[in-house]
C-alpha positions in Angstrom: 103.7 106.2 197.3 101.9 105.5 193.5 100.0 102.1 193.3 99.6 101.0 190.0 97.2 98.7 188.2 97.3 97.2 184.7 94.1 95.9 183.0 94.9 95.0 179.7 92.6 92.7 177.1 90.6 92.5 174.5 87.2 94.6 173.0 84.2 93.8 174.6 85.6 91.7 177.1 84.9 93.9 180.1 88.3 95.0 181.4 86.8 98.7 181.0 83.8 98.6 183.4 86.2 96.6 185.8 88.9 99.0 186.0 86.4 101.4 186.6 84.6 99.6 189.9 88.7 98.7 191.0 89.6 102.5 190.3 86.1 103.7 192.7 86.7 100.7 195.1 90.3 101.4 196.3 89.7 105.5 195.9 92.6 105.8 193.0 92.2 107.2 189.6 91.5 105.7 186.2 92.2 106.3 182.8 91.0 104.5 179.9 93.7 104.5 177.7 91.3 103.3 174.8 89.9 106.7 174.9 93.1 108.3 174.0 93.1 106.1 170.8 89.6 106.7 170.2 89.9 110.4 169.8 93.2 110.1 167.6 91.3 107.6 165.3 87.7 110.6 165.5 90.8 113.2 164.4 92.2 111.0 162.0 88.3 110.7 160.6 87.8 114.4 160.4 91.2 114.4 158.6 93.5 114.9 160.5 97.6 112.8 160.2 97.4 110.9 162.5 100.7 111.7 164.1 99.7 115.2 164.4 96.3 114.2 165.5 98.3 112.5 168.6 101.2 114.8 169.5 98.4 117.4 169.7 95.8 115.3 171.8 94.2 118.2 173.7 91.6 117.2 176.7 88.4 118.8 174.9 89.0 115.6 172.2 88.3 113.1 174.9 84.9 114.5 175.4 83.5 114.3 171.9 79.6 112.4 171.6 80.9 110.0 168.9 83.9 108.6 170.6 82.1 105.2 171.0 80.5 104.3 167.4 82.3 101.3 165.4 83.5 103.6 162.6 85.7 105.4 165.4 86.6 102.0 167.4 87.6 100.6 163.7 89.6 104.2 163.2 91.3 104.1 167.1 92.3 100.2 165.9 94.0 101.4 162.8 95.9 104.2 164.2 97.0 102.3 167.4 99.1 100.3 165.3 101.1 103.2 164.1 104.7 103.6 166.2 104.3 107.0 166.0 101.0 107.7 167.3 101.8 105.3 170.3 104.8 107.3 171.1 102.8 110.2 171.0 100.4 108.7 173.8 103.3 106.9 175.9 104.5 110.0 178.2 100.9 110.7 179.3 100.3 107.0 179.9 103.3 106.8 182.0 102.6 110.3 183.7 99.4 109.0 184.7 100.6 105.9 186.1 102.4 107.4 188.8 100.5 109.2 190.2 100.3 110.0 194.0 97.8 108.0 195.6 97.7 104.9 192.8 96.1 104.5 189.7 94.1 102.2 187.2 95.0 102.1 183.6 93.4 100.0 181.0 93.8 99.3 177.2 95.8 97.0 175.5 99.6 97.3 176.4 99.9 98.5 179.9 101.3 95.5 181.8 103.2 95.1 178.6 104.9 98.1 177.0 103.3 101.3 179.0 103.7 99.9 182.8 105.5 96.5 182.7 106.2 97.5 186.4 102.5 97.4 187.8 102.0 96.0 191.0 99.6 94.0 189.7 98.6 93.0 186.1 95.2 91.5 184.9 94.4 90.0 181.4 90.5 90.4 180.8 89.5 88.1 177.9 86.3 86.0 177.0 85.5 84.1 173.7 84.9 86.2 170.8 80.8 85.2 170.7 80.2 86.3 173.8 82.2 89.9 173.4 80.4 90.1 170.0 76.9 90.2 171.9 77.9 91.8 174.6 78.8 94.7 172.1 76.2 93.9 169.9 73.6 94.5 173.2 75.3 97.8 173.9 75.2 99.0 170.6 71.2 98.6 170.1 71.0 99.8 173.3 72.2 103.4 172.6 69.8 103.0 169.4 72.5 102.4 166.4 72.0 100.1 163.5 73.7 97.1 162.7 73.3 93.3 163.4 75.4 90.5 165.6 77.4 89.3 162.3 78.7 92.8 161.3 79.8 92.9 164.9 81.2 89.5 165.1 83.5 90.0 162.3 84.5 93.8 163.6 85.3 91.9 167.0 87.6 90.0 165.2 89.2 91.9 162.6 90.0 94.1 165.5 91.4 91.0 167.7 93.5 90.1 164.8 94.9 94.0 163.8 95.8 94.3 167.6 97.5 90.7 168.3 99.2 90.9 165.0 100.8 94.6 165.3 104.0 94.9 165.3 103.9 97.4 168.1 102.7 96.3 171.0 100.6 94.0 170.3 97.9 92.8 172.3 99.0 89.9 174.7 99.3 89.3 178.4 102.2 90.0 180.2 103.7 87.3 181.7 103.1 87.7 185.1 99.1 88.9 184.4 96.5 87.1 186.0 94.0 85.9 183.6 90.4 86.7 184.2 87.9 84.8 181.6 84.5 86.3 181.9 82.6 84.8 179.2 80.8 82.9 182.1 80.8 85.8 184.9 78.5 88.3 185.9 79.8 91.7 186.0 79.5 91.5 189.7 81.4 88.5 190.1 84.5 89.6 187.6 84.6 92.6 189.3 85.0 91.3 193.0 87.2 88.4 191.6 89.2 92.1 189.7 89.0 93.7 193.0 90.3 90.1 194.9 93.5 90.2 192.9 94.4 93.7 193.5 93.9 93.4 197.4 96.5 90.5 197.4 98.9 92.4 196.0 98.5 95.3 197.5 99.1 92.8 201.1 102.1 93.6 202.8 104.6 90.9 201.9 
């Protein structure tokens, strides 16, 4: 029996960390759908046409060591606005969501487009300033040269692109549980998410 958890939200809100923790807690599979778009974005930066890159994506493309760079993040946001790219990746995501035993998918349109009938939907968010600080700290820890103002501008630009795009804009599903992590520790945010999923799993 499958049980699908859809977790959406903007960059650096904590949805990736929360999704992995929820999947581990309940012993189900996890897919970071943003990684698919990052892999396509990386191939586009290498000179491949976006639609072709999405249609021919291989498992090894997800293992590249440059997928977490700011350049690839921006490229991913741009290719994600292309309808043909999104269409090429939809089937893969939906098949993953139907995995026996259950699945957690995190991204930007899981609860609204990919899995509108998910058993539970979470929308993880935080203020732009908080998210920029988290991303800045993460990039510094990885030894990447940048500054806070540049990261904040990138976060705001990506938010605008993700929320204003015609194809599958970033927004909470109407029945999503909102989880604002601005003032929460990772541990507290994870516990709130686990509680929401556990409630959804209870027999009605």
